[in-house]
Wavefront OBJ file of the C-alpha trace (Angstrom):
o trace
v 119.760 127.342 116.576
v 121.857 124.680 119.254
v 124.231 125.025 116.589
v 124.038 128.683 116.598
v 124.216 128.812 120.221
v 127.491 126.669 120.389
v 129.160 128.787 117.810
v 129.808 126.211 115.444
v 131.400 127.018 112.083
v 127.586 125.768 110.494
v 125.655 128.182 113.311
v 127.409 131.074 112.638
v 127.003 130.767 108.716
v 123.161 130.086 109.734
v 122.627 132.667 111.986
v 123.831 135.163 109.164
v 120.845 134.217 107.302
v 118.481 133.574 110.088
v 118.969 137.267 111.126
v 117.969 138.650 107.761
v 115.011 136.566 107.179
v 116.366 134.571 104.858
v 116.475 130.511 104.522
v 119.939 129.100 105.166
v 120.930 127.457 102.296
v 120.098 123.452 101.637
v 123.564 122.662 102.000
v 124.481 124.071 105.246
v 120.915 123.040 106.735
v 121.078 119.523 105.433
v 124.051 118.767 107.169
v 123.228 120.117 110.532
v 120.272 118.221 110.317
v 122.276 114.931 109.463
v 124.782 115.687 111.921
v 122.060 116.110 114.606
v 119.942 112.697 113.578
v 123.134 110.894 113.924
v 123.065 111.477 118.115
v 122.108 108.796 120.325
v 119.289 110.611 121.803
v 117.355 110.524 118.092
v 117.796 106.657 117.888
v 114.325 106.127 118.940
v 112.763 109.049 117.230
v 112.486 112.621 116.886
v 110.701 115.630 115.820
v 112.332 118.020 113.380
v 110.634 121.740 113.246
v 111.051 123.838 110.633
v 112.937 121.299 108.190
v 112.344 120.365 105.449
v 111.724 123.800 104.122
v 112.761 122.972 100.237
v 112.089 120.329 97.937
v 115.659 119.403 97.520
v 115.890 119.781 101.650
v 112.929 116.724 101.846
v 114.505 115.027 99.136
v 118.177 114.962 100.984
v 116.259 114.109 104.248
v 114.392 110.876 102.727
v 117.726 109.827 101.734
v 118.622 109.658 105.336
v 115.859 109.321 107.574
v 112.560 108.043 107.922
v 109.413 110.455 107.866
v 106.233 109.151 109.793
v 104.309 112.312 109.183
v 104.255 116.120 108.278
v 102.058 118.691 110.286
v 101.135 121.582 108.334
v 99.799 123.935 110.492
v 97.586 126.242 108.487
v 97.336 129.679 109.467
v 96.945 133.109 106.935
v 99.716 135.253 106.951
v 98.224 137.952 109.213
v 97.506 135.883 112.299
v 101.386 134.572 112.461
v 102.357 138.236 111.859
v 99.932 138.956 114.840
v 101.577 136.404 117.207
v 104.760 136.315 116.139
v 105.582 140.067 116.681
v 103.778 139.653 119.856
v 106.089 136.676 120.937
v 108.626 137.005 123.682
v 111.145 134.881 125.233
v 113.140 134.337 128.694
v 116.643 135.574 128.571
v 117.465 132.930 131.198
v 115.165 129.745 130.936
v 114.264 130.472 126.928
v 110.545 130.046 127.698
v 107.979 131.650 125.598
v 105.217 133.462 125.999
v 102.838 135.065 123.664
v 99.358 136.148 122.724
v 97.895 132.639 124.087
v 100.241 132.109 127.052
v 101.212 135.811 128.076
v 103.738 136.273 130.965
v 101.811 137.271 134.651
v 103.806 140.226 134.565
v 104.442 142.482 131.427
v 108.128 141.632 130.283
v 108.949 139.117 133.138
v 109.615 135.108 132.623
v 107.127 133.868 135.351
v 109.777 131.032 135.805
v 112.823 132.849 137.329
v 112.040 136.275 137.000
v 114.109 137.318 134.243
v 113.783 139.827 131.242
v 111.824 138.962 128.232
v 112.894 139.750 125.353
v 111.931 139.920 121.346
v 114.037 137.669 118.748
v 115.225 139.479 115.664
v 113.601 137.246 113.458
v 110.372 138.054 115.479
v 110.270 141.601 113.859
v 107.635 142.101 111.277
v 109.383 143.232 108.363
v 111.729 140.067 108.855
v 108.565 138.050 109.419
v 107.089 139.177 106.070
v 109.995 138.275 104.447
v 110.204 134.994 105.906
v 106.199 134.580 105.032
v 107.283 135.493 100.881
v 110.339 132.979 101.163
v 107.727 130.594 102.625
v 105.131 130.832 100.187
v 107.789 130.864 97.241
v 110.109 128.022 98.243
v 108.134 125.982 101.087
v 104.616 125.659 100.128
v 105.383 123.487 97.514
v 106.553 120.673 100.413
v 102.750 120.203 100.869
v 101.807 118.785 97.790
v 105.361 116.919 97.925
v 104.146 115.151 101.339
v 100.469 114.757 100.340
v 101.689 112.790 97.294
v 103.551 110.467 99.881
v 100.055 110.590 101.733
v 102.255 111.646 105.019
v 100.863 114.888 105.182
v 98.282 115.942 108.431
v 96.680 119.208 108.321
v 95.324 121.225 111.604
v 93.946 124.686 111.818
v 96.797 126.936 113.098
v 94.380 129.594 113.547
v 92.996 128.081 117.070
v 94.751 128.706 120.657
v 98.093 126.971 120.836
v 96.570 124.156 123.142
v 93.916 123.126 120.594
v 96.421 123.026 117.934
v 98.838 120.930 119.854
v 95.792 118.681 121.222
v 94.735 118.657 117.434
v 97.991 117.457 116.223
v 98.371 114.989 119.119
v 95.050 113.166 117.811
v 95.332 113.047 114.521
v 99.016 111.688 114.474
v 97.344 109.007 116.782
v 95.363 107.755 113.956
l 1 2 3 4 5 6 7 8 9 10 11 12 13 14 15 16 17 18 19 20 21 22 23 24 25 26 27 28 29 30 31 32 33 34 35 36 37 38 39 40 41 42 43 44 45 46 47 48 49 50 51 52 53 54 55 56 57 58 59 60 61 62 63 64 65 66 67 68 69 70 71 72 73 74 75 76 77 78 79 80 81 82 83 84 85 86 87 88 89 90 91 92 93 94 95 96 97 98 99 100 101 102 103 104 105 106 107 108 109 110 111 112 113 114 115 116 117 118 119 120 121 122 123 124 125 126 127 128 129 130 131 132 133 134 135 136 137 138 139 140 141 142 143 144 145 146 147 148 149 150 151 152 153 154 155 156 157 158 159 160 161 162 163 164 165 166 167 168 169 170 171 172 173
C-alpha cells in the first residue's frame, strides 16, 4: 500500500490487481517486499501482513529473509465477508472501524471527525473473488509452513482484541 500511496511504478501495477480483487503477480510483490525489508527500520525485525500469498513467494522470501513464525488466523468465509464489508477507514488518518470497533458516530472518524469510506477491495464481490483466490493459491502455505514448524494458528472468529491477545500469547512461547 505504501508503494500505491507513493505512486511508484510497482505500486501502480499492484493497484490494478488489488482493485480487481486479484493477487498481484509474484515478481512485483516479491520485489516490493525485498526492497522494503532492506530499509533501515527493518534491521531489528518486522512483521509481514498478507505476504507471502503463494508457494513461490514463500520460497523467494526464504532466500532473502529469516522467518520466525507464520500466523494463520482461521475464520469461515461468511465471517470474513461480514467483517470486511462492514469495515470503514478514515479518509484523513487511516483509522479502521468495523463490527468490533464501530465509530461513535456513524460514518465519522472518532479521531479527527473526517468522513469514513469503504475501500474498493472491501466490497462483497471483490471479497468473494479474493476468498476464491485464497483457497486456490494461498491455503497451500498452511502446510508449507506447518512442515517447517513455523505455523501458529489462532481463532479468527472471536473479537478483534481477543484475536490480538491470542497471537501475542502464542508468539511468546
